[in-house]
N, C-alpha and C positions, 0 to 999 in steps of 0.2 A: 422406020427411026425416024425420020422428019419428023412424022405425023407426031410420036412419039414426043422427041424433045419440042415441039411445037405448042404442044395441048400442055408442055410441062411448064413451059413461059409464062404462057397465057393464067394458066392457072395460080400463078407466081406473083404475075402482074395481076391479077383479079384480089387476090389475097394478101397482098400491100396495097392496096386500094380500099379494100373494103373498112366500110369507120368501123373503129377500134369500139367494142362497148365496154367499160370500166368495173369487172368484176371484184365486187371486194368481198377482198378472204380477209379468215379469222384474223390475222392478226392484224391487217390494215383496216383500222378504224378513228374515226375523232373520239378526244376525249376533249371535253370539256368543265370547268371550275369558274363561280362565279364566286366574289367574296370583294369582304370590304380591304383597301389598302390599311397596313399594319399602321402605318405614320400617319393617318388619316381615317378620322370620323366618317366624313362625308365621301368619301372617293371612294370608289369602286372596281375591281379591277377587272378581266377574262381574261383567264388561262387557257389558253389550246393546247394539251396536251399531244402532238402533229409536228415534228420536224419539219414541213413545210407548208404552216399556219406562216409564220413569218417572212420567210423568200412572197407567199402569196400576199399577202398587205401588201408588201417593197413594192413589189414588181407585174401584179395584175390587177391589185384590187383600184376599183376608181379612187380618183385624192376623194380625202373628205371634204374637201370647198365645195364640192358634188354634191352635197349633204344636210339637210337640219336637223336642230337638232329634235325638235317635234319630228318629222317625216321619218328621223329612225326609228325612238319612237312607237309609232302608228305598225310601222312595218315591219318589226322584232316582238309586237302585239301578235303579229297575227303568224307570226313566221315560231312565235313560240309556242303557240295555241298548237297550228299544226304542225312540230317537231312531240310537242308533248299525246296530242290523239294518237300518234303513230303508235310510242312509247306503253301508253297502258292500251290498245287496244291490240300490242305482243306483236304487230307491224315490224320483223325484221329485227327480233330480240338480238342479234352479236352485232345490228349497229346501232339504234338503239338501246342504248342499254341504260340510259339515265333521263329521267324528267330533268327538264331545268324549270328552275325556282326564281322566276319574272314579277313583278306585283309593277302593274303598270302605275300605281298612282306612286311610289318610288323613285325619289330623282339621282339616278342613277349616273348619269353627267356625260357629254356628247362624245370622249373618249370610248368609253365602256357601250353606249351606245353602237358606235362605228362598227369598235372590235364585234361584238356582239352578229349586228348585221355580217359583216364580210365572215363570222362563222358558215352559218348561212350559203352562202354564194360561195365558200372554199369548198364546200360540200356539195355544192350543185356542181362547181367546176371538179374539183380530183373525181368523186365517187359517182358522177352522173344523177343525183338525187334531186327530182326533182320536189319545190316551193312554190306555190302561188301567191309570197308575197314579197318574193323577189322582182324585183323592176327588169324588165324587158334588158338591158343592156348588160344587166348581172347572170342572164342567163345562160348556160350551158345549151348550142343546139345541140 
């Protein structure tokens, strides 16, 4: 009986310490929308349809002062290409539901570039999706 109790306790400790892998359910996936702001012809906005995204940007994301617009633009080109390649090759179609329409020649503005980059960092943080274009500090280990 003592051995059984010890085995249950040890199993419970091992189970609770095991690194959790985040399985994506069909209901939990991010959705992204990019569009020009209604009140401005020059400004774009990123809308992420996931309740935790805004909290992530406010509490976990690197501050805007850590980035330049040009660095974000170059990283976003890599990240969007990687996303779209996964979408078009039908890798996990339940997660990559839409292609991202991103024109590197378009001037989207710093806030747009920042929020788009944080979308990829968020997908890495919440869903464990690996992207090669993320900075090392933004990757979940």
